[in-house]
N, C-alpha and C positions, 0 to 999 in steps of 0.2 A: 646597331645594322651588321654587327661582324657577319652575320647568317649569308650574307650576301656577297661574300667575301670569299670564302671556302665552297659555297654549293656551285658546282657545273651545271650554270641556268643553260647552255645549249643541250645537254647533254637528257637533264630534265625534258625539256623543250620536246628533243628529238623521242623520246620513250613514252610520253603523253601524249605525243601529235598537237601540242597548240603551239604556238610562237613565243619566240623569248620574254615578248613585255607582258603577256599574263601568268607567265614563271616571276619573274620579277613583283607584280602590282602582289600577286598572291604571298610571296617573301614578307615583301611589305606589311601585309595586312595582319601575318602571322606574327611580326613582332610587335605591332603594335598592340595587337590580344593579349599578348603574352606580358608585357610592360605594363596592361591596364590590372591584369588579374594578379601581378606582381607587387604593385601598388595597392590595391584595394585591400590585398591578402594580410599586410604589413601594416594597415592602418585598423582590420579589425583586430588584428594583435593587440596592437599599442591601445586599442579603445579598452580590450578586455583587461590587460594588466596593470593598467591605469585604476579601472573600478574596483573588478571583480578578484583578483589575485591573490589576496589575502585572507579572503573570504574563505575561497577556494583551499589555499594550501591548510586552512584550519579544520575543513572537515576531512581532508586527507588525511590530516594527521589524526582526528577522532574517529575515522571508519577503524585504521590500523589500529589506534590503539585499542578498543572495544574487539579487536580481534585477534591479537598478537597476546592476549590474557592468558594465564594460566587453562584458565576455561573460558573458552570464548562466550561473546554474547552476540545473541544476533542482533545483527543494520537493517530496518526496513525501511524501505520509502520516504514512510510519516516521518521516522525518527532524524534522518536527513535532513529531511526540507527543516523540521523545529529547530534542532542545532542550528542550520545554516543562517534562518531569521533571527534568532539570536545572537548569532556572530555578527549580523549585519548590522543590527541594533546596537550592539556595544560598539562597534567601527563608524557610526553613522551613515552607514548605506544605505539612503531614504527610500533610494530608484532602484533598490533589488530585491528581486522577488526569485524565492528558490521554487521554482516550477519543474516540472517532471524533465524536460528536454532541458532545462542545464544542468540537472545531477546525470544525466545521460554523456554531455557533453565532458562534464567533467572525470564522469567513471572511464569514459576511453581513453581521454589524455593520460587519467594517470595509472593504470592499468588495473583499476579494481575491477573484478566481475560481477558478470549476470548475476543477478538477485538466487539463491538453487535456495528448491527443499530441501530441509531437515530430515521432515519422515513424513509417508501419507497420509491421506485421510480417507473416513470412512463414505461409501456407495451411497449412494441417493435412494431416495423412497422410491417403487414402483405404483406412479400416481394410476397405470392402468387398472389395476384391482381396486379402485374403490369411487371410479366415473360415476358409476351406479348409482350408489349412496348420495356423493356430491348432486347429481338430477334430483331426488328424492329433498335432498337438503334445500336446496334451489326454491323446489316448488311450493314445499312450505314458508319457507322467508319471503312468497312472495303476498302473505297475506299482510304482514308487519312495515310499520314505516321504519326505512333505514334507522333514524336516530334511534329507534325501539333494535334494535337486531344489538348482538354485542357479540362478539368472538376473544374466545380463551386461550393462549397458549399455552406453552414454557420452551425453556433455556435453558441450558448448562453454564453454568459459570464456573473455569479453571483458576481459581482466581490466584494461584501462585505461578500457573504456566506462563512463559514468555514466548514472544514469535518466533513460528517454526522455520523461518526463511531469514537468508540474508546478505547481505554484498559479502563478495570476498577483499581482502586488502591484498594487493599485489603480489607479497610474496606470495600467498596462498594461490593463487590462479589456477599454475599450474596441475597443481594436487586435488582442485576442486572438487571430485567423484570423491574425496578421501575430507570433505570439511566434517571437521570434530565440532560434535552439536554438546549440549551440558545435559546431567539431568535434569534441572528443571521444565525442559521440554518437552517431558515427559511425564510432568507433574498430574496425577488425580486426583488432588484435590479440591471440590468444586461443589457448591451451593446449587440449587434451581431453582431460577427466579421465574416468576406467573404475573405474566402481563394479560393486559385485557383493553379493548376499546370499542366505542360501535361504530357500524359499518360508513358513517361519514368522518370521521375522527374526529367528532366535535368533544368525547367526552371521554379520555382516558380515566380506569381503575390505577390505583396505586400499584405498585410494585409490590410482592410478597415474596417471601423466598423462604427456602427448604434447607436445612442445614442438618449434618451429625451432631452437631455437638449438644446440650442441654443448656449451657453456658459460657458460651463461646467468650474467650478472653480479652478478644478484641471491644467486647462491647458490656468491660463491666466495671468499665469508668465509664460510659456512657451511654443508656440504655439504643438499642437498635432501633435506625430511623426509620427498618420496613418491617409490615406485621411478618411474625416469625413461627415457625412450625419446626419441629424436631420429628427424624425422620429416618429410620436407621442407616440409610443408603443416602440421602438427601435427594431421592427421588419421588416427583408427583405418582404414587403407586394409583394414585382413583380409586385408593377405601372409603369409606362412608365418614370415618373419621376426617380425613385430609381434605374433599372436597366440601361436608359440612360445615366446618372451620373458615374454608376461603368463603362458601355465599355467603356465609353469616358476620363472621368477624372480619370481611374487605369488601366484599363485592355492596352486599344490602347496606353497607355504613356509609356507604355513595351512590346508592344508585337508590328514587323515591317509587 
């Protein structure tokens, strides 16, 4: 209770127009709250250090290793979580869970920067221009059972590309506006995947793939597990040849 020795209680009482007893009681309460907070903080730190300090050290070292390479690799939240879970398993940390909240605390404690974008992304489709057509399609589909309605779409798979965002190592935080990327982030090697399922999501058509190579090297020893079609740009250009191939060789093979 050293605070009571050095604070002029009479001066405080006159300044705030209260009694000396009120000042004394307030100071005693402040000391008690301070003691409880420091005690609780100490227990929390001891609990963390006993259980998870080894995991934290290995994860921070892992992030620094990936970011301090000659060609830095992106570090994403999913990568951090997976690595932390592996470390915990190796160390016997059965009650450990690599949550987003846990990583945020670890990141801040160790001076690791926030996740930053390494390059931009394309704009979105303007849906206003197709509202009228959507209404026409909805009216047409009302005549059919949902299980008989199928939706087909495509997506590009940049199979050589690596993530475009990363956490930064402590020594990168001050210069994160100049965070270095690698050429792999801009890799444009791609294939097109065609997906299709019915409206109730009870029947999914197998994935089909469109690529550039006539005989892809990765499938020379073992055949491609997906229906595969060659197109010079690896795009689904909706030509008669591609549409006919997908409809007859993929869709009709599994839909009666």
